[in-house]
Backbone as CSV, one residue per row, in Angstrom:
resi,resn,N_x,N_y,N_z,CA_x,CA_y,CA_z,C_x,C_y,C_z
1,UNK,-15.188,-86.364,-9.231,-13.779,-86.584,-8.942,-12.961,-85.469,-9.561
2,UNK,-12.094,-84.874,-8.774,-11.164,-83.865,-9.273,-9.763,-84.370,-8.974
3,UNK,-9.088,-84.832,-10.026,-7.792,-85.473,-9.874,-6.671,-84.566,-10.342
4,UNK,-5.670,-84.350,-9.499,-4.468,-83.643,-9.892,-3.460,-84.635,-10.450
5,UNK,-2.855,-84.299,-11.580,-1.853,-85.151,-12.210,-0.600,-84.327,-12.449
6,UNK,0.532,-84.821,-11.940,1.808,-84.136,-12.121,2.649,-84.951,-13.094
7,UNK,2.948,-84.365,-14.238,3.797,-85.017,-15.224,5.206,-84.467,-15.157
8,UNK,6.147,-85.203,-15.754,7.534,-84.753,-15.745,8.243,-85.239,-16.981
9,UNK,9.394,-85.880,-16.807,10.083,-86.489,-17.940,9.200,-87.556,-18.570
10,UNK,8.423,-88.243,-17.727,7.366,-89.118,-18.210,6.069,-88.320,-18.218
11,UNK,5.324,-88.355,-19.305,4.110,-87.563,-19.500,4.450,-86.071,-19.467
12,UNK,5.181,-85.647,-20.480,5.549,-84.238,-20.602,4.301,-83.381,-20.774
13,UNK,3.364,-83.839,-21.559,2.114,-83.107,-21.788,1.046,-84.102,-22.233
14,UNK,-0.191,-83.686,-22.148,-1.304,-84.505,-22.622,-1.597,-84.097,-24.055
15,UNK,-1.353,-85.010,-24.989,-1.481,-84.682,-26.412,-2.935,-84.668,-26.879
16,UNK,-3.716,-85.655,-26.430,-5.104,-85.747,-26.861,-5.916,-86.409,-25.757
17,UNK,-7.185,-86.623,-26.029,-8.087,-87.153,-25.006,-8.606,-88.543,-25.352
18,UNK,-7.857,-89.265,-26.185,-8.308,-90.607,-26.563,-8.461,-91.509,-25.345
19,UNK,-7.582,-91.329,-24.348,-7.649,-92.187,-23.164,-8.909,-91.925,-22.357
20,UNK,-9.511,-90.738,-22.508,-10.765,-90.435,-21.836,-11.961,-90.878,-22.670
21,UNK,-11.950,-90.529,-23.957,-13.091,-90.879,-24.806,-13.262,-92.388,-24.937
22,UNK,-12.146,-93.117,-24.896,-12.243,-94.572,-24.994,-12.908,-95.189,-23.775
23,UNK,-12.934,-94.456,-22.667,-13.581,-94.921,-21.448,-14.979,-94.332,-21.281
24,UNK,-15.470,-93.653,-22.317,-16.823,-93.119,-22.267,-16.949,-91.719,-21.715
25,UNK,-15.819,-91.036,-21.514,-15.860,-89.667,-21.021,-16.013,-88.689,-22.187
26,UNK,-16.791,-87.636,-21.966,-16.965,-86.577,-22.957,-16.325,-85.298,-22.436
27,UNK,-15.338,-84.782,-23.159,-14.634,-83.575,-22.740,-15.533,-82.362,-22.942
28,UNK,-15.675,-81.556,-21.915,-16.521,-80.365,-21.956,-15.712,-79.084,-22.131
29,UNK,-14.538,-79.018,-21.522,-13.713,-77.814,-21.640,-12.257,-78.171,-21.393
30,UNK,-11.380,-77.342,-21.926,-9.938,-77.539,-21.792,-9.310,-76.158,-21.685
31,UNK,-8.930,-75.778,-20.480,-8.465,-74.416,-20.224,-7.067,-74.406,-19.615
32,UNK,-6.280,-73.420,-20.012,-4.963,-73.187,-19.418,-5.055,-71.978,-18.504
33,UNK,-4.589,-72.141,-17.268,-4.640,-71.037,-16.307,-3.269,-70.867,-15.655
34,UNK,-3.058,-69.714,-15.058,-1.840,-69.442,-14.313,-2.232,-69.258,-12.857
35,UNK,-1.979,-70.272,-12.029,-2.373,-70.227,-10.622,-1.363,-69.415,-9.821
36,UNK,-1.849,-68.485,-9.037,-0.998,-67.628,-8.218,-0.990,-68.161,-6.787
37,UNK,0.172,-68.558,-6.286,0.302,-69.016,-4.902,1.298,-68.127,-4.171
38,UNK,1.358,-68.257,-2.869,2.308,-67.451,-2.099,3.751,-67.849,-2.373
39,UNK,3.943,-68.988,-3.060,5.289,-69.471,-3.364,5.691,-69.221,-4.821
40,UNK,4.750,-68.711,-5.616,5.026,-68.438,-7.016,3.877,-68.861,-7.911
41,UNK,3.986,-68.501,-9.178,2.947,-68.832,-10.155,3.175,-70.211,-10.769
42,UNK,2.073,-70.883,-11.076,2.148,-72.241,-11.618,1.188,-72.370,-12.795
43,UNK,1.679,-72.767,-13.974,0.775,-73.006,-15.112,0.061,-74.343,-14.960
44,UNK,-1.251,-74.320,-15.124,-2.069,-75.517,-14.981,-2.956,-75.682,-16.210
45,UNK,-3.281,-76.911,-16.508,-4.249,-77.231,-17.549,-5.440,-77.892,-16.887
46,UNK,-6.608,-77.314,-17.050,-7.819,-77.798,-16.373,-8.770,-78.388,-17.406
47,UNK,-9.016,-79.685,-17.307,-9.847,-80.403,-18.264,-11.112,-80.871,-17.553
48,UNK,-12.253,-80.434,-18.044,-13.538,-80.846,-17.478,-14.217,-81.814,-18.435
49,UNK,-14.847,-82.841,-17.880,-15.507,-83.828,-18.722,-16.631,-84.480,-17.927
50,UNK,-17.446,-85.228,-18.620,-18.600,-85.864,-17.979,-18.733,-87.299,-18.438
51,UNK,-19.426,-88.086,-17.620,-19.733,-89.470,-17.944,-20.930,-89.893,-17.108
52,UNK,-21.935,-90.428,-17.774,-23.144,-90.904,-17.076,-23.722,-89.827,-16.170
53,UNK,-23.811,-88.611,-16.701,-24.428,-87.469,-15.998,-23.618,-86.967,-14.806
54,UNK,-22.419,-87.476,-14.615,-21.573,-86.979,-13.526,-20.408,-86.188,-14.115
55,UNK,-19.974,-85.169,-13.358,-18.910,-84.288,-13.821,-17.586,-84.647,-13.159
56,UNK,-16.508,-84.487,-13.897,-15.169,-84.808,-13.403,-14.195,-83.745,-13.902
57,UNK,-13.063,-83.646,-13.219,-12.027,-82.721,-13.650,-10.648,-83.354,-13.491
58,UNK,-9.780,-83.032,-14.425,-8.379,-83.415,-14.332,-7.555,-82.131,-14.400
59,UNK,-6.746,-81.907,-13.371,-5.880,-80.736,-13.319,-4.459,-81.211,-13.592
60,UNK,-3.918,-80.809,-14.751,-2.590,-81.279,-15.139,-1.537,-80.214,-14.852
61,UNK,-0.470,-80.652,-14.204,0.647,-79.774,-13.864,1.934,-80.403,-14.384
62,UNK,2.699,-79.664,-15.156,4.018,-80.118,-15.589,5.012,-79.643,-14.521
63,UNK,5.603,-80.597,-13.787,6.417,-80.196,-12.635,7.600,-79.309,-13.026
64,UNK,8.011,-79.396,-14.307,9.119,-78.570,-14.777,8.650,-77.267,-15.411
65,UNK,7.318,-77.039,-15.405,6.712,-75.787,-15.868,7.047,-75.449,-17.310
66,UNK,6.820,-76.353,-18.212,7.059,-76.053,-19.612,6.565,-77.145,-20.517
67,UNK,6.704,-76.942,-21.807,6.280,-77.926,-22.794,7.334,-78.981,-23.031
68,UNK,8.526,-78.793,-22.463,9.565,-79.813,-22.527,10.022,-80.114,-21.116
69,UNK,10.572,-81.324,-20.949,10.949,-81.758,-19.611,12.162,-81.023,-19.063
70,UNK,12.843,-80.219,-19.902,14.067,-79.557,-19.471,13.841,-78.109,-19.050
71,UNK,12.595,-77.661,-18.969,12.323,-76.263,-18.682,12.939,-75.814,-17.365
72,UNK,12.742,-76.584,-16.310,13.352,-76.301,-15.016,14.083,-77.555,-14.559
73,UNK,15.372,-77.457,-14.231,16.102,-78.658,-13.803,15.549,-79.181,-12.484
74,UNK,15.705,-80.471,-12.218,15.050,-81.086,-11.063,15.409,-80.446,-9.723
75,UNK,16.648,-80.001,-9.556,17.040,-79.437,-8.270,16.501,-78.025,-8.050
76,UNK,15.905,-77.423,-9.094,15.353,-76.068,-8.966,13.827,-76.032,-9.049
77,UNK,13.180,-77.178,-9.053,11.718,-77.206,-9.130,11.107,-76.576,-7.884
78,UNK,10.091,-75.750,-8.097,9.390,-75.091,-6.993,8.263,-76.009,-6.523
79,UNK,8.612,-77.016,-5.741,7.626,-78.008,-5.319,6.533,-77.402,-4.450
80,UNK,6.882,-76.445,-3.607,5.863,-75.853,-2.740,4.800,-75.120,-3.556
81,UNK,5.223,-74.383,-4.578,4.243,-73.715,-5.434,3.390,-74.737,-6.172
82,UNK,4.020,-75.792,-6.670,3.278,-76.816,-7.401,2.174,-77.434,-6.554
83,UNK,2.537,-77.896,-5.369,1.539,-78.567,-4.522,0.508,-77.569,-3.998
84,UNK,0.939,-76.352,-3.671,-0.010,-75.332,-3.198,-1.030,-75.002,-4.285
85,UNK,-0.600,-74.991,-5.548,-1.539,-74.669,-6.635,-2.613,-75.743,-6.762
86,UNK,-2.233,-77.008,-6.605,-3.221,-78.086,-6.682,-4.120,-78.106,-5.450
87,UNK,-3.554,-77.772,-4.306,-4.371,-77.631,-3.100,-5.433,-76.563,-3.304
88,UNK,-5.049,-75.450,-3.945,-5.995,-74.382,-4.219,-7.080,-74.778,-5.194
89,UNK,-6.836,-75.819,-5.986,-7.848,-76.335,-6.913,-8.787,-77.334,-6.245
90,UNK,-8.565,-77.591,-4.954,-9.408,-78.520,-4.186,-9.446,-79.914,-4.804
91,UNK,-8.280,-80.408,-5.197,-8.232,-81.754,-5.783,-8.545,-82.800,-4.712
92,UNK,-9.117,-83.902,-5.156,-9.424,-85.013,-4.246,-8.216,-85.914,-4.037
93,UNK,-7.254,-85.830,-4.939,-6.039,-86.628,-4.841,-5.082,-86.199,-5.920
94,UNK,-3.817,-86.585,-5.773,-2.782,-86.242,-6.746,-2.018,-87.508,-7.112
95,UNK,-1.765,-87.673,-8.405,-0.928,-88.763,-8.889,0.273,-88.158,-9.612
96,UNK,1.474,-88.484,-9.152,2.684,-88.052,-9.823,3.122,-89.109,-10.822
97,UNK,3.480,-88.685,-12.029,3.994,-89.590,-13.055,5.506,-89.410,-13.101
98,UNK,6.251,-90.487,-12.872,7.685,-90.368,-12.644,8.478,-91.317,-13.529
99,UNK,9.413,-90.765,-14.287,10.376,-91.576,-15.015,11.502,-91.947,-14.062
100,UNK,11.839,-93.228,-14.009,12.859,-93.675,-13.052,13.875,-94.585,-13.727
101,UNK,15.082,-94.582,-13.166,16.060,-95.594,-13.517,15.830,-96.814,-12.654
102,UNK,15.977,-97.986,-13.224,15.653,-99.200,-12.479,16.904,-99.962,-12.065
103,UNK,16.870,-100.456,-10.834,17.921,-101.332,-10.318,17.467,-102.773,-10.286
104,UNK,16.185,-103.003,-10.584,15.572,-104.304,-10.380,15.404,-105.068,-11.692
105,UNK,15.836,-106.319,-11.695,15.682,-107.157,-12.884,14.222,-107.449,-13.200
106,UNK,13.353,-107.361,-12.194,11.935,-107.637,-12.426,11.166,-106.377,-12.826
107,UNK,11.883,-105.254,-12.988,11.239,-104.009,-13.424,12.061,-103.391,-14.557
108,UNK,12.178,-104.102,-15.679,13.022,-103.630,-16.782,12.423,-102.403,-17.463
109,UNK,13.229,-101.668,-18.225,12.702,-100.521,-18.976,11.497,-100.908,-19.823
110,UNK,10.492,-100.033,-19.774,9.251,-100.293,-20.501,8.109,-100.725,-19.610
111,UNK,8.403,-101.152,-18.390,7.350,-101.575,-17.465,6.853,-100.378,-16.648
112,UNK,5.614,-100.498,-16.179,4.993,-99.454,-15.366,4.633,-100.041,-14.014
113,UNK,4.993,-99.350,-12.941,4.650,-99.777,-11.589,4.270,-98.568,-10.752
114,UNK,4.412,-98.703,-9.447,4.094,-97.577,-8.569,4.974,-97.638,-7.331
115,UNK,5.038,-96.534,-6.616,5.906,-96.432,-5.443,5.157,-96.828,-4.180
116,UNK,5.809,-97.632,-3.349,5.225,-98.010,-2.064,6.005,-97.413,-0.889
117,UNK,7.277,-97.044,-1.126,8.100,-96.371,-0.122,9.104,-95.481,-0.853
118,UNK,9.748,-94.598,-0.098,10.862,-93.845,-0.665,11.978,-93.732,0.359
119,UNK,13.175,-93.447,-0.126,14.340,-93.142,0.714,14.872,-91.790,0.266
120,UNK,14.989,-90.864,1.210,15.534,-89.540,0.906,16.656,-89.243,1.890
121,UNK,17.882,-89.405,1.442,19.055,-89.067,2.249,19.791,-87.860,1.662
122,UNK,19.072,-87.030,0.900,19.725,-85.876,0.271,20.108,-84.813,1.288
123,UNK,19.395,-84.778,2.422,19.666,-83.742,3.418,19.048,-82.405,3.080
124,UNK,18.193,-82.362,2.057,17.538,-81.122,1.640,16.104,-81.126,2.160
125,UNK,15.767,-80.168,3.013,14.429,-80.113,3.605,13.401,-79.671,2.571
126,UNK,12.229,-80.301,2.595,11.103,-79.910,1.757,9.881,-79.846,2.654
127,UNK,9.405,-78.643,2.962,8.320,-78.495,3.924,7.624,-77.155,3.733
128,UNK,6.363,-77.112,4.182,5.644,-75.851,4.258,5.866,-75.167,5.614
129,UNK,6.538,-75.853,6.530,6.648,-75.359,7.906,8.078,-74.938,8.228
130,UNK,8.500,-73.835,7.636,9.845,-73.326,7.895,9.922,-72.528,9.188
131,UNK,8.791,-71.984,9.628,8.814,-71.059,10.760,8.241,-71.638,12.046
132,UNK,7.698,-72.828,11.980,7.161,-73.456,13.183,7.412,-74.954,13.102
133,UNK,7.725,-75.556,14.242,8.054,-76.984,14.266,6.777,-77.822,14.188
134,UNK,6.601,-78.492,13.062,5.498,-79.432,12.903,6.061,-80.686,12.255
135,UNK,5.832,-81.814,12.894,6.424,-83.065,12.454,5.328,-83.962,11.888
136,UNK,5.495,-84.362,10.630,4.468,-85.097,9.897,4.871,-86.559,9.756
137,UNK,3.950,-87.455,10.084,4.217,-88.883,9.933,4.219,-89.271,8.456
138,UNK,5.269,-89.991,8.054,5.342,-90.523,6.685,5.669,-92.013,6.716
139,UNK,5.192,-92.689,7.758,5.399,-94.135,7.849,4.924,-94.815,6.573
140,UNK,3.725,-94.456,6.143,3.216,-94.860,4.834,3.096,-93.586,4.009
141,UNK,4.104,-93.270,3.199,4.139,-91.964,2.532,3.133,-91.797,1.409
142,UNK,2.545,-92.916,0.936,1.608,-92.842,-0.180,0.224,-93.292,0.262
143,UNK,-0.794,-92.753,-0.396,-2.167,-93.074,-0.034,-2.468,-94.530,-0.373
144,UNK,-2.842,-95.302,0.619,-3.024,-96.743,0.421,-4.218,-97.054,-0.475
145,UNK,-5.268,-96.237,-0.390,-6.443,-96.478,-1.239,-6.114,-96.185,-2.699
146,UNK,-5.428,-95.072,-2.949,-5.012,-94.750,-4.312,-4.067,-95.824,-4.854
147,UNK,-3.126,-96.252,-4.021,-2.189,-97.281,-4.463,-2.898,-98.581,-4.823
148,UNK,-3.917,-98.921,-4.045,-4.669,-100.143,-4.324,-5.365,-100.054,-5.684
149,UNK,-5.933,-98.897,-5.992,-6.610,-98.711,-7.273,-5.608,-98.716,-8.424
150,UNK,-4.448,-98.093,-8.210,-3.408,-98.075,-9.236,-2.888,-99.482,-9.491
151,UNK,-2.683,-100.246,-8.415,-2.225,-101.622,-8.538,-3.178,-102.431,-9.414
152,UNK,-4.450,-102.320,-9.143,-5.451,-103.078,-9.907,-5.449,-102.667,-11.378
153,UNK,-5.407,-101.353,-11.626,-5.465,-100.858,-12.999,-4.229,-101.261,-13.790
154,UNK,-3.046,-101.120,-13.191,-1.812,-101.447,-13.911,-1.686,-102.937,-14.183
155,UNK,-2.159,-103.761,-13.263,-2.116,-105.200,-13.513,-3.057,-105.572,-14.661
156,UNK,-4.213,-104.928,-14.701,-5.192,-105.232,-15.744,-4.681,-104.814,-17.115
157,UNK,-4.180,-103.564,-17.227,-3.827,-103.085,-18.565,-2.439,-103.522,-19.021
158,UNK,-1.663,-104.202,-18.134,-0.389,-104.776,-18.561,-0.385,-106.307,-18.496
159,UNK,-1.551,-106.875,-18.143,-1.685,-108.340,-18.026,-0.651,-108.915,-17.071
160,UNK,-0.564,-108.330,-15.890,0.405,-108.752,-14.883,-0.291,-109.594,-13.820
161,UNK,0.292,-110.728,-13.515,-0.270,-111.645,-12.528,-0.304,-110.994,-11.151
162,UNK,-1.262,-111.413,-10.341,-1.436,-110.825,-9.012,-0.269,-111.112,-8.078
163,UNK,0.523,-112.118,-8.379,1.666,-112.463,-7.531,2.958,-111.742,-7.941
164,UNK,2.922,-111.045,-9.065,4.128,-110.374,-9.550,4.264,-108.995,-8.912
165,UNK,5.441,-108.675,-8.450,5.694,-107.415,-7.761,5.709,-106.250,-8.749
166,UNK,4.905,-105.190,-8.467,4.947,-103.981,-9.279,5.054,-102.723,-8.413
167,UNK,5.277,-102.892,-7.112,5.479,-101.740,-6.232,6.939,-101.712,-5.789
168,UNK,7.523,-100.512,-5.761,8.958,-100.411,-5.556,9.316,-99.245,-4.640
169,UNK,10.518,-99.331,-4.083,11.048,-98.285,-3.217,11.868,-97.306,-4.064
170,UNK,11.480,-96.046,-4.023,12.094,-94.986,-4.819,13.200,-94.322,-3.995
171,UNK,14.393,-94.293,-4.547,15.518,-93.607,-3.896,15.691,-92.238,-4.541
172,UNK,15.646,-91.197,-3.719,15.779,-89.832,-4.224,17.244,-89.437,-4.339
173,UNK,17.678,-89.177,-5.568,19.021,-88.666,-5.825,18.918,-87.157,-6.039
174,UNK,19.932,-86.431,-5.646,19.860,-84.978,-5.709,19.861,-84.460,-7.145
175,UNK,20.692,-85.064,-8.037,20.765,-84.572,-9.398,21.428,-83.192,-9.480
176,UNK,21.488,-82.569,-10.658,20.890,-83.039,-11.901,21.731,-84.080,-12.649
177,UNK,22.901,-84.421,-12.142,23.686,-85.469,-12.792,23.063,-86.839,-12.500
178,UNK,23.222,-87.762,-13.457,22.857,-89.140,-13.165,23.845,-89.705,-12.140
179,UNK,23.513,-90.850,-11.566,24.324,-91.445,-10.513,25.531,-92.182,-11.096
180,UNK,26.545,-92.375,-10.275,27.659,-93.235,-10.664,27.275,-94.688,-10.410
181,UNK,27.994,-95.611,-11.016,27.710,-97.023,-10.785,27.973,-97.400,-9.331
182,UNK,28.957,-96.741,-8.680,29.219,-97.005,-7.270,28.059,-96.532,-6.400
183,UNK,27.486,-95.377,-6.746,26.326,-94.881,-5.996,25.146,-95.833,-6.152
184,UNK,24.962,-96.360,-7.339,23.853,-97.296,-7.570,24.041,-98.565,-6.744
185,UNK,25.265,-99.054,-6.637,25.509,-100.238,-5.799,25.169,-99.939,-4.343
186,UNK,25.520,-98.741,-3.865,25.204,-98.354,-2.490,23.698,-98.208,-2.294
187,UNK,23.029,-97.597,-3.279,21.578,-97.426,-3.208,20.880,-98.777,-3.120
188,UNK,21.357,-99.740,-3.891,20.777,-101.081,-3.856,20.934,-101.709,-2.475
189,UNK,22.096,-101.541,-1.863,22.334,-102.094,-0.530,21.428,-101.456,0.513
190,UNK,21.039,-100.200,0.294,20.176,-99.477,1.227,18.693,-99.796,1.024
191,UNK,18.360,-100.497,-0.048,16.972,-100.882,-0.282,16.295,-100.155,-1.425
192,UNK,17.016,-99.263,-2.103,16.429,-98.589,-3.253,16.278,-99.535,-4.430
193,UNK,15.109,-99.477,-5.079,14.840,-100.352,-6.229,14.731,-99.572,-7.536
194,UNK,14.361,-98.302,-7.420,14.369,-97.383,-8.555,14.957,-96.074,-8.063
195,UNK,15.419,-95.244,-9.010,16.052,-93.991,-8.612,15.539,-92.855,-9.483
196,UNK,15.333,-91.701,-8.846,14.877,-90.503,-9.552,15.284,-89.264,-8.780
197,UNK,14.860,-88.092,-9.261,15.367,-86.839,-8.704,14.300,-85.905,-8.151
198,UNK,13.034,-86.342,-8.062,11.998,-85.367,-7.697,10.932,-85.873,-6.720
199,UNK,10.346,-87.022,-6.986,9.034,-87.377,-6.454,8.842,-87.302,-4.942
200,UNK,9.764,-87.791,-4.101,9.495,-87.762,-2.661,9.226,-86.364,-2.101
201,UNK,9.741,-85.344,-2.749,9.480,-83.982,-2.277,7.987,-83.663,-2.414
202,UNK,7.370,-84.128,-3.495,5.928,-83.947,-3.667,5.156,-84.731,-2.614
203,UNK,5.580,-85.966,-2.381,4.887,-86.816,-1.415,4.904,-86.198,-0.023
204,UNK,6.042,-85.642,0.387,6.155,-85.028,1.706,5.193,-83.855,1.860
205,UNK,5.162,-82.985,0.858,4.309,-81.805,0.935,2.835,-82.184,0.939
206,UNK,2.479,-83.204,0.166,1.083,-83.653,0.169,0.693,-84.225,1.518
207,UNK,1.599,-84.940,2.163,1.308,-85.454,3.499,1.085,-84.315,4.488
208,UNK,1.883,-83.262,4.364,1.716,-82.114,5.262,0.349,-81.459,5.078
209,UNK,-0.159,-81.429,3.847,-1.451,-80.813,3.560,-2.599,-81.813,3.570
210,UNK,-2.286,-83.082,3.882,-3.278,-84.159,3.956,-4.011,-84.352,2.627
211,UNK,-3.239,-84.271,1.542,-3.772,-84.565,0.207,-3.350,-85.985,-0.165
212,UNK,-4.275,-86.866,-0.518,-3.896,-88.210,-0.959,-2.960,-88.129,-2.166
213,UNK,-1.850,-88.842,-2.086,-0.846,-88.778,-3.149,-0.308,-90.176,-3.434
214,UNK,-0.150,-90.474,-4.729,0.502,-91.703,-5.163,1.389,-91.389,-6.352
215,UNK,2.322,-92.291,-6.645,3.261,-92.066,-7.731,3.311,-93.274,-8.654
216,UNK,3.016,-93.061,-9.922,3.170,-94.084,-10.950,4.592,-94.005,-11.486
217,UNK,5.257,-95.147,-11.582,6.658,-95.202,-11.985,6.795,-95.779,-13.387
218,UNK,7.438,-95.030,-14.267,7.755,-95.514,-15.608,9.223,-95.917,-15.615
219,UNK,9.495,-97.193,-15.758,10.876,-97.648,-15.841,11.422,-97.255,-17.208
220,UNK,12.267,-96.227,-17.238,12.697,-95.672,-18.522,14.097,-96.114,-18.929
221,UNK,14.901,-96.574,-17.965,16.286,-96.946,-18.296,16.878,-97.771,-17.165
222,UNK,17.923,-98.542,-17.483,18.695,-99.201,-16.440,19.538,-98.151,-15.727
223,UNK,19.609,-98.236,-14.415,20.449,-97.325,-13.650,21.919,-97.565,-14.011
224,UNK,22.775,-96.622,-13.646,24.189,-96.693,-13.999,24.807,-98.023,-13.565
225,UNK,25.479,-98.681,-14.488,26.134,-99.949,-14.197,25.230,-101.151,-14.276
226,UNK,23.934,-100.957,-14.572,22.981,-102.063,-14.591,22.596,-102.511,-15.999
227,UNK,23.099,-101.846,-17.031,22.773,-102.218,-18.405,23.261,-103.643,-18.682
228,UNK,22.366,-104.569,-19.016,22.786,-105.946,-19.282,23.816,-106.012,-20.408
229,UNK,24.926,-106.637,-20.117,25.961,-106.799,-21.127,26.887,-105.615,-21.303
230,UNK,26.569,-104.470,-20.687,27.409,-103.281,-20.851,27.340,-102.413,-19.588
231,UNK,27.990,-102.829,-18.510,27.926,-102.081,-17.251,28.560,-100.699,-17.319
232,UNK,29.319,-100.406,-18.381,29.946,-99.095,-18.532,29.165,-98.157,-19.442
233,UNK,27.964,-98.552,-19.822,27.161,-97.737,-20.734,26.816,-96.393,-20.108
234,UNK,26.990,-95.307,-20.882,26.596,-93.983,-20.425,25.080,-93.823,-20.517
235,UNK,24.541,-92.953,-19.666,23.123,-92.635,-19.713,22.908,-91.368,-20.530
236,UNK,21.856,-91.353,-21.330,21.536,-90.212,-22.174,20.197,-89.632,-21.748
237,UNK,20.176,-88.336,-21.457,18.929,-87.683,-21.058,17.876,-87.813,-22.159
238,UNK,18.282,-87.641,-23.398,17.329,-87.715,-24.503,16.709,-89.098,-24.622
239,UNK,17.529,-90.139,-24.521,16.999,-91.492,-24.655,16.110,-91.856,-23.473
240,UNK,16.469,-91.375,-22.280,15.638,-91.612,-21.103,14.259,-90.990,-21.293
241,UNK,14.237,-89.744,-21.753,12.968,-89.050,-21.977,12.138,-89.735,-23.052
242,UNK,12.777,-90.116,-24.150,12.043,-90.772,-25.232,11.431,-92.090,-24.770
243,UNK,12.196,-92.875,-24.023,11.698,-94.155,-23.530,10.514,-93.949,-22.598
244,UNK,10.599,-92.939,-21.733,9.532,-92.687,-20.767,8.227,-92.310,-21.443
245,UNK,8.309,-91.636,-22.588,7.100,-91.162,-23.246,6.607,-92.079,-24.355
246,UNK,7.289,-93.208,-24.562,6.823,-94.197,-25.525,5.907,-95.235,-24.886
247,UNK,5.818,-95.240,-23.569,5.087,-96.294,-22.859,3.957,-95.722,-22.006
248,UNK,3.244,-94.743,-22.558,2.274,-94.019,-21.748,0.871,-94.625,-21.752
249,UNK,0.587,-95.549,-22.649,-0.779,-96.081,-22.717,-1.253,-96.673,-21.397
250,UNK,-0.469,-97.530,-20.715,-0.932,-98.036,-19.410,-1.103,-96.926,-18.375
251,UNK,-0.271,-95.897,-18.458,-0.361,-94.773,-17.519,-1.679,-94.029,-17.713
252,UNK,-1.989,-93.684,-18.968,-3.211,-92.937,-19.254,-4.453,-93.765,-18.953
253,UNK,-4.416,-95.052,-19.278,-5.548,-95.926,-18.948,-5.767,-95.981,-17.450
254,UNK,-4.671,-95.989,-16.690,-4.772,-96.017,-15.238,-5.402,-94.729,-14.721
255,UNK,-4.997,-93.589,-15.283,-5.574,-92.312,-14.855,-7.074,-92.278,-15.127
256,UNK,-7.480,-92.779,-16.289,-8.899,-92.800,-16.615,-9.681,-93.659,-15.630
257,UNK,-9.087,-94.760,-15.201,-9.772,-95.636,-14.244,-9.884,-94.972,-12.873
258,UNK,-8.919,-94.142,-12.511,-8.990,-93.451,-11.225,-10.081,-92.402,-11.215
259,UNK,-10.267,-91.756,-12.359,-11.284,-90.720,-12.449,-12.687,-91.333,-12.422
């Protein structure tokens, strides 16, 4: 298995390999490379490991291209270079790790779920096909097999009942500003359950290249106007990032189960 993992505000970097060794994996190598694509260079971390005489690889990409989540702002991320670099690594699938604001009372900050649909009304095209008309179906934008495995893993490591909803519709906001409370009310009416600034662009490009893609969602904060008891509470980038990276154990356990 060669799994591509895209981290962001949630999962800024992989600190250690406890999540692999605890599952019986033995790390063989850990290399940093600079992948050259026609869309630009991308820094990647390539981790090779083995278990029961079989070899596996995890290719880690920080979507913001740095050791901190603020290296490249969300509206300037080179998504085409990112996905092309993982395609060049011949990954079997890609999992995006996404910090999101939550609109749903059943998905409070601290919970981990996954995306089953997205809404993108930004009007910003994201495609590899700028020079020729090719139309890609995104009726089901995420890989159903990957989602099924993620669902099972997240329910197990969070002790979530099989009847409890953990899949949500991601609404893509342009950013880099957080949303207004009025925008959040409109997003809710349109069917958005969580909000973020990046992930659907990755999903679209993976569909174009026929790479299985799924997105794990870290509920890091209440969306604007949704803070219980304080609808006028301001959002803080620092607190959002800290919250997203304090709840990574279920995420890492899920990645180990996918590998």
